[in-house]
C-alpha positions as CSV (number, residue, x, y, z in Angstrom):
1,M,-15.9,12.7,-20.4
2,L,-17.4,9.3,-21.0
3,G,-14.3,7.7,-19.2
4,V,-14.9,9.9,-16.1
5,I,-18.5,8.9,-16.0
6,F,-17.5,5.2,-16.3
7,V,-14.9,5.5,-13.5
8,I,-17.4,7.3,-11.2
9,G,-20.2,4.8,-12.0
10,S,-17.8,1.9,-11.5
11,I,-16.7,3.1,-8.0
12,A,-20.3,3.7,-7.0
13,S,-21.5,0.3,-8.1
14,L,-18.6,-1.4,-6.5
15,I,-19.3,0.4,-3.1
16,L,-22.9,-0.4,-3.5
17,E,-22.0,-4.0,-4.1
18,K,-19.7,-4.4,-1.0
19,Y,-21.9,-2.6,1.6
20,V,-25.4,-3.2,0.4
21,L,-25.9,-6.0,-2.0
22,A,-23.4,-8.5,-0.8
23,N,-23.6,-7.6,2.8
24,N,-26.7,-9.6,3.7
25,S,-28.0,-13.1,4.1
26,H,-29.1,-13.6,0.5
27,V,-26.0,-14.7,-1.4
28,W,-27.8,-14.5,-4.7
29,L,-28.4,-10.7,-4.2
30,G,-24.7,-10.0,-4.2
31,A,-24.3,-11.9,-7.5
32,I,-26.5,-9.5,-9.3
33,E,-23.9,-6.8,-9.8
34,P,-21.0,-9.1,-11.1
35,V,-23.4,-10.8,-13.6
36,L,-24.8,-7.5,-14.8
37,S,-21.3,-6.1,-15.2
38,I,-20.4,-9.0,-17.4
39,V,-23.6,-8.6,-19.5
40,F,-23.2,-4.9,-19.8
41,I,-19.5,-5.0,-20.9
42,I,-20.4,-7.7,-23.5
43,W,-23.3,-5.6,-24.7
44,L,-21.0,-2.5,-25.0
45,M,-18.5,-4.4,-27.0
46,L,-21.0,-6.1,-29.3
47,T,-22.6,-2.8,-30.1
48,D,-19.3,-1.1,-30.8
49,L,-19.8,1.5,-28.0
50,M,-16.7,0.0,-26.4
51,Q,-14.0,-0.9,-28.9
52,F,-12.0,-4.1,-28.8
53,N,-8.6,-2.7,-27.9
54,A,-6.1,-3.9,-25.2
55,L,-6.9,-1.0,-22.8
56,N,-10.7,-1.6,-22.9
57,I,-10.4,-5.3,-22.5
58,L,-8.0,-4.9,-19.6
59,L,-10.4,-2.4,-17.9
60,A,-13.2,-4.7,-18.4
61,I,-11.3,-7.6,-16.9
62,I,-10.2,-5.5,-13.9
63,Y,-13.8,-4.2,-13.4
64,V,-15.4,-7.7,-13.5
65,S,-12.6,-9.1,-11.2
66,L,-13.3,-6.2,-8.7
67,S,-16.9,-7.0,-8.8
68,F,-16.4,-10.5,-7.7
69,I,-13.8,-9.5,-5.1
70,F,-16.2,-6.9,-3.7
71,W,-19.0,-9.6,-3.6
72,G,-16.7,-11.8,-1.6
73,Q,-15.7,-9.0,0.8
74,G,-19.4,-8.1,1.3
75,N,-20.1,-11.7,2.2
76,D,-17.2,-11.7,4.6
77,L,-18.6,-8.5,6.3
78,Y,-22.0,-10.2,6.7
79,H,-20.5,-13.3,8.2
80,Q,-18.3,-11.3,10.6
81,R,-21.4,-9.5,11.8
82,V,-23.3,-12.6,12.3
83,V,-20.4,-14.2,14.2
84,H,-20.1,-11.1,16.4
85,K,-23.8,-11.2,17.2
86,I,-23.5,-14.8,18.2
87,F,-20.5,-14.2,20.3
88,E,-22.2,-11.2,22.0
89,S,-25.3,-13.2,22.8
90,S,-23.3,-16.1,24.2
91,N,-21.5,-13.9,26.6
92,L,-24.7,-12.6,28.2
């Protein structure tokens, strides 16, 4: 049950990261999620709520990597939107 909650929470946070936090003009806002995910995973491992085994470490690395990837994709979405607005306004 805890694994299902983790997966659902991970998917929700990654979608929030891509379409809300990183998809704006404030680059630092998108960095909140990856940094918090690193702190959260370290806290879980230090308090023994997440055990040091190969599967958990692999999942942690994948989740943190996806956080940074989604941050980059959100920034790209913002820049595409800005370029599109500039292109639209120049064609008037």
